[in-house]
C-alpha positions, 0 to 999 in steps of 0.5 A: 834101361838097355833093355827098355830102348831096345823094345821101344826101338823095336816097337817103332820098327813094327809100326813103321813096317806097318805102315808102309804096308798098310800105305802100299796096299791101300795105295794099290786099291781102287778108291771107288771099290773101297768106298762103294758096293762089294761085287763077288765074294765079300771079304771079311777079316774078322779078328776072333773066331767068335766073330768070324763064326757070326760073319760066316754064318750070317754071310754064308756064300757071299763072303770069305772070312779070315780069322787073324786069331785061331785056337789057343791064341790070347787077344790080350797079347797078339800082336799083328803079323806082316800077313795080318796087315795085309789081309786087314787093307785089303778086306772089304770089311772088317769086324774087332770085338773092341772094349780093349780086348785086342790091347794091342791091334787097338792103335792099328785097327783104329787107324784102319778105320779112318781109310777102311769099314773097320768096325768094333761090333762087341761094343754094340752091346748096349752100355748098361748090359756092359760091365766095368772092372775097378782095375781098368778105369774107363773101360769095360769087361770086353769077353760080352760072347760069354752069355749068348743073350748079350752076344745077339747085340754083336751078332745084330751088328755084324748082321747090319755092316754086312748088309751096308756092304751088299744091300742086294743081299739084305735078304738072304743076310737077314735070314741067315741071321735069324737061323743063327739067332734062333741056334744062339737062343737055343743054347742060351735055354740050355745053359740056363737049365743045365747050370741050374742044376748046381746045388747053390752052394757050388755055383763058384767058377774058379778060373785062370782069369776073369774071363767070365764074369758075363757068364756068371752075372747071367747065370748066378755064378761066382766068378773068381778070376785068378789073373785079372780081365787081361791076361797082361795082368799078373797074378802075385803070390798074395793074390793067389795066396788069397784065393788059396785060403778062400777055396779051403774055408769054402772047400771049393773043389773045381778049378778050371784051365783055359785053352788060351791061357798057361795053367801055371796059376792054377797049378799054384793054387792046386798046390797051395790048397794041397799043402793045407789038406784041401783037394782040389781037382781040375773040372776040365778046360775051357774055352775063354778067349777062343773057340776049339779047332776049325771044322770041330763042333767046339770051333763054332760059338754054340759048340763052344758055349754048349762044351762050357756049360757041360764042362762046368754043370758036371764038374760041379755036380750038377745034371748034363748029358756027356755030350751037353746040348749036341747029344740031346739033339742027336738022340732027339734026331 
């Protein structure tokens, strides 16, 4: 009871600080500047690196993009810092995924959206293309970036919002978006070809948490997440035991860890299978809720998808170049 009360007090204090900071910055910001056209570089804040990549590619030199969550950061549990709050309220436009991905930030972002340009661009994906989840009634799987086809709706939304902020730059933003969407289409074609080379009986993707459902639906893979669609959900012993029994019975040989999720549950599954005389290897490390380090190929959206597809294909016995589509481009160049 004492711990619960202390946690509640801390939460109230955090919201109080956030409110004071937000109010102070907003009061010091010229109202016409917030509501009107933006001169100079457009200050964009994106919650995830995937959205930031789209904003940077489309905006080019006209934007200054800040991503709140970098490599290895879990958006499901992320809480805003003081510097985040200042950046958010000073931004000309804020992009977040929505669909309850940024669960701890949602209340603050919704409130901020009553005063500033704040957009949940993940919700631009048509409802009939979203995947519901029985554990979360009325909510959808937020990991829409895992399917390039669905992600193009998000890119289009970012483009349209930037055009609304700076109409004079419409031609530039449209041309940049077209080029970016072309690269996304190319990685989608590569993914389909590479993943199809895995034998049908081996097309099972076992990962730390349920982040790959859109991937699985698009490419015909069965996806098993040890945890639920949110990393806040815990995988109990009964869940791990059931997964162990399943992979032993089906002779599944590879499991994948994720850069933004602890690997303890994956290790427990491997140990459980070993205790039953079945060897399961780690097929590789996948990018799920965050991209790679800035400045690297995997630190781009296309590079992230390329890495995942190539890693999965090779681990499950399919045919893919060692460096994926990047390797093919290097050879052809």
